[in-house]
Every structure is written in structure tokens, then in C-alpha cells.
C-alpha positions in Angstrom: -145.8 46.3 123.1 -147.5 49.5 124.3 -146.2 52.9 123.1 -144.9 55.4 125.6 -145.9 58.1 126.5 -149.4 56.6 127.1 -152.4 58.2 125.5 -154.7 60.2 127.8 -157.5 57.7 127.7 -155.3 54.9 129.2 -156.1 54.4 132.9 -153.0 54.6 135.0 -153.4 52.6 138.2 -151.7 53.8 141.4 -151.2 50.3 142.9 -147.9 49.2 141.2 -145.9 49.2 138.1 -147.0 45.6 137.5 -150.6 46.8 137.4 -149.8 49.5 134.9 -148.2 47.0 132.5 -151.3 44.8 132.7 -153.7 47.7 132.0 -151.8 48.6 128.9 -151.8 45.1 127.6 -148.2 44.0 128.5 -147.7 40.8 130.5 -144.9 41.2 133.0 -142.3 38.4 132.6 -142.1 38.0 136.4 -145.8 37.1 136.7 -146.3 33.5 137.7 -148.8 31.3 135.8 -151.9 30.3 137.6 -150.6 26.7 138.1 -147.1 27.9 139.3 -147.7 26.5 142.8 -147.7 23.0 141.3 -144.2 23.4 139.8 -142.5 25.6 142.5 -141.0 24.0 145.5 -140.1 26.5 148.2 -139.2 26.0 151.9 -142.0 26.6 154.3 -141.6 28.0 157.8 -144.0 26.3 160.2 -145.0 26.9 163.8 -144.7 30.3 165.6 -146.6 31.6 168.6 -146.9 34.5 171.1 -148.4 35.0 174.5 -148.8 38.0 176.8 -147.6 38.2 180.4 -147.9 40.8 183.1 -145.9 43.7 181.6 -145.0 42.3 178.2 -145.2 39.6 175.6 -143.2 36.5 174.5 -142.9 35.5 170.8 -141.3 32.3 169.7 -140.8 29.9 166.8 -139.2 26.6 166.0 -136.3 26.3 163.7 -137.5 23.8 161.0 -138.4 24.6 157.4 -140.0 21.9 155.2 -140.1 21.3 151.5 -143.0 18.9 150.8 -142.3 15.9 153.0 -138.6 16.8 153.4 -136.7 18.9 155.9 -135.3 21.8 154.0 -133.6 23.6 156.9 -133.0 22.8 160.5 -131.7 26.2 161.7 -134.0 28.7 160.0 -134.9 31.9 162.0 -138.6 32.7 162.1 -138.7 35.5 164.7 -137.2 38.9 164.1 -137.0 42.2 165.9 -139.0 44.7 163.9 -137.8 47.7 165.9 -136.9 48.5 169.5 -140.3 47.6 170.9 -141.8 45.0 168.5 -141.1 41.7 166.8 -142.6 39.7 164.0 -142.7 35.9 163.5 -143.2 34.3 160.1 -145.0 31.2 158.9 -145.5 30.2 155.3 -143.2 30.5 152.2 -139.9 31.3 153.9 -138.2 33.4 151.2 -141.2 35.7 150.7 -141.7 36.0 154.4 -138.1 36.9 155.1 -138.2 39.6 152.5 -141.5 40.9 153.9 -139.9 41.2 157.4 -136.9 43.1 155.9 -139.2 45.6 154.1 -141.2 46.0 157.4 -138.0 46.7 159.3 -136.9 49.3 156.8 -140.2 51.0 156.6 -140.4 51.4 160.4 -136.9 52.8 160.5 -137.7 55.2 157.6 -140.8 56.5 159.4 -138.9 57.1 162.6 -136.2 59.0 160.8 -138.7 61.2 158.9 -141.1 61.8 161.8 -138.6 61.9 164.7 -140.7 59.4 166.6 -141.7 55.7 166.5 -144.9 54.7 164.8 -147.6 53.6 167.3 -148.0 49.9 167.9 -151.4 50.0 166.3 -149.9 51.7 163.3 -147.2 49.1 163.0 -149.8 46.3 163.1 -151.8 48.1 160.4 -148.8 48.6 158.1 -147.9 44.9 158.4 -151.5 44.0 157.4 -151.0 46.1 154.3 -147.8 44.2 153.4 -149.6 40.9 153.8 -152.5 42.1 151.7 -150.0 43.0 149.0 -148.9 39.4 148.8 -152.5 38.2 148.0 -151.7 37.4 144.3 -148.9 35.1 145.4 -151.1 33.6 148.1 -153.7 32.7 145.5 -150.9 30.8 143.6 -150.0 28.9 146.8 -147.1 31.0 148.1 -148.7 32.0 151.4 -147.2 34.2 154.1 -148.9 34.6 157.5 -147.1 36.4 160.2 -147.6 37.1 163.9 -146.8 40.5 165.3 -146.1 41.4 169.0 -144.9 44.5 170.8 -145.0 46.7 173.8 -147.5 49.5 173.8 -145.6 52.5 175.1 -148.8 54.5 175.6 -150.7 52.0 177.7 -147.6 50.1 179.1 -148.8 46.6 178.1 -147.8 43.9 175.7 -150.0 43.3 172.7 -150.1 40.7 169.9 -151.8 40.4 166.6 -152.6 37.6 164.2 -153.3 37.8 160.5 -155.0 35.9 157.7 -153.8 35.5 154.1 -155.9 38.4 152.8 -154.4 40.9 155.3 -157.0 40.7 158.0 -155.6 41.8 161.3 -156.9 40.6 164.7 -155.7 41.5 168.1 -155.4 38.5 170.4 -155.8 39.0 174.2 -153.9 36.1 175.7 -152.1 34.0 173.0 -151.9 33.2 169.3 -150.2 30.8 167.0 -149.9 30.3 163.3 -148.3 27.7 161.0 -148.8 23.9 160.6 -148.5 23.1 164.3 -150.6 26.1 165.4 -153.7 24.1 166.5 -151.6 21.8 168.6 -149.7 24.7 170.2 -153.0 26.5 170.9 -154.5 23.4 172.4 -151.6 23.2 174.9 -151.7 26.9 175.7 -155.5 26.7 176.2 -155.0 24.3 179.1 -151.8 25.7 180.6 -152.1 29.5 180.1 -153.3 31.7 183.0 -153.8 35.5 182.9 -151.3 37.5 184.9 -148.3 35.1 184.6 -144.8 36.5 184.8 -142.2 36.5 182.0 -140.4 33.4 183.3 -143.7 31.4 183.2 -144.6 32.8 179.8 -141.2 31.8 178.4 -141.5 28.3 179.8 -145.0 27.9 178.3 -143.9 29.1 174.9 -141.1 26.5 174.8 -143.5 23.8 176.1 -146.1 24.7 173.5 -143.6 24.3 170.7 -142.4 21.0 172.0 -146.0 19.8 172.3 -146.7 20.8 168.7 -143.6 19.0 167.5 -144.8 15.7 169.0 -147.7 15.4 166.5 -146.8 17.8 163.6 -143.9 16.5 161.5 -143.3 20.0 160.1 -142.6 21.5 163.5 -139.0 20.9 164.7 -138.6 20.1 168.4 -135.5 21.1 170.3 -132.4 19.0 169.5 -130.1 19.4 172.5 -127.3 17.3 171.0 -127.1 19.5 167.9 -127.8 22.7 169.8 -131.0 23.4 167.8 -133.3 25.4 170.1 -136.3 27.7 169.5 -136.0 31.4 168.9 -137.6 33.2 171.8 -138.0 37.0 172.2 -139.3 38.9 175.2 -140.7 42.4 174.7 -141.4 44.7 177.6 -140.8 48.3 178.8 -137.0 47.7 178.3 -137.5 46.8 174.6 -136.9 43.6 172.6 -134.6 40.9 174.1 -133.6 37.7 172.3 -133.1 35.0 174.9 -129.7 33.2 174.7 -129.5 29.5 174.1 -128.1 29.1 177.6 -131.5 30.3 178.9 -133.6 28.3 176.5 -131.7 25.0 176.8 -132.8 24.0 180.4 -136.4 24.9 179.5 -136.3 22.7 176.4 -134.7 19.9 178.4 -137.4 20.1 181.1 -140.2 20.1 178.4 -138.7 17.1 176.7 -138.5 15.2 180.0 -142.2 15.6 180.6 -143.1 13.8 177.4 -140.7 10.9 177.6 
């Protein structure tokens, strides 16, 4: 074990306490071995998507989490309000992703209380990228978190959305974006159905239809279950702020989407 206080010639990293322990020769007990992903079984959140409309953005996700080839949860929430004018959707290791969202929410609230104003939408997107980058060691071990971020830009009065990769790369998407196991299928649907300048009702309908389309081919994406009342989480973000749509609003859209594929 290293002796404290540390000698002057020992480098002290500024990244984290874990890095400090590694530099002085101590192995943190909470570090996962390189092959941990082979032995850890954790629920995975799957398909989430977002698309812009005239005056805002819609962000949505299905409700299924998988664990290997099994359904781990049927009612998981994958879309969360980050603050009054933004929301974040998660795909990947569900537990880590949920904790990341909670930290993101707290950091935005903390900034607002300290500065007396909200962080800009660009600043929020950049901060989330830093949180994703901080999860890179876990991603290398197979525990990946990849979010989507959407919000209303109060300066330019438009909806914006951002996608990310596992190393924290941040990319602004102009029309729509999706991530998770069914993302390619959802994007394929939106690529043929989306039109610039659509209104919020049309954008919401397309979001639900894209999730239903993905669920038809991707077993990890949960389609709407009207009998059990399992419906996608859908949020609208515009000049009025973040609004989570009620099941009573989503149910007829889901029923109509299911009718078209029967």
C-alpha cells in the first residue's frame, strides 16, 4: 500500500481519485477486470429516437430492456427531462445510463443555481459529451452507454438534437436521429416518411410509427402493448418547455400504427 502523504516526486493526476490510486501503485477494488463483460449480465436499454419539427423537437423511446436473449423489463423509462427546455434518451447499459442522466440533471440544476441562468443548449450538449467520455473505461469492458439529447434553443427559437458515440463524440443532427439496437430500422422508416417543416402532431405520429416499425424486425425493441397499457415514452420540447405526452394521447397513435402493419 502507498504511504500518505505522497512524496513530491509522485505525479498526482487531476482526472479522478481512481487514477490517483493507480498512479501510486494501488489497484482500486471497484475496478472491473478486462474480461468482466463476459461475466456481467446487465439489462440493456434499446431503441430511442428524436426528430425536429417546426418550432421544436420530439424525443421518444420504447419501454423494453433486454438481458441477453431475455426480456429484463417491459416498463423501463428511457426518456427523461434534463431541465425545463431539454430532454435526454438513453440506450445501452440501463443502470449506468440512468445514473448518468441523474448526474446530468443535478449538474444542470447546480449550474442554474450558481449562475442564475440556464446553461446554453450547446453547453448542455457538450457537458453530456464529457459524461459519456468519462464512461469510456466501462465501454471498453462492454458496458456501453449512448444517449440522445434534444432541446429547444432559446436564443434561436428552434429545436435541436444531438447524437453521441461511445467515446463522447457529439454530433448535431438536422432532421432526425436514433440510437440503440433498432436504430437502423427506425432511421430507415424516418428516411422515407420524414418531411422538413412538419408540425408537432405529425412529428409525434412519425416517432411512434418509427418505434413500431423497428419493433417488427428487432426483437430487443418493444412494440406498443395496448392490452397491457405498455406505450412508448414521448416528449415534446418547444418554446413552452418539455412536455411528456400522456398515454391517452399516445394510445390512438400506437393503435393506428399497429393497424398499418397487420
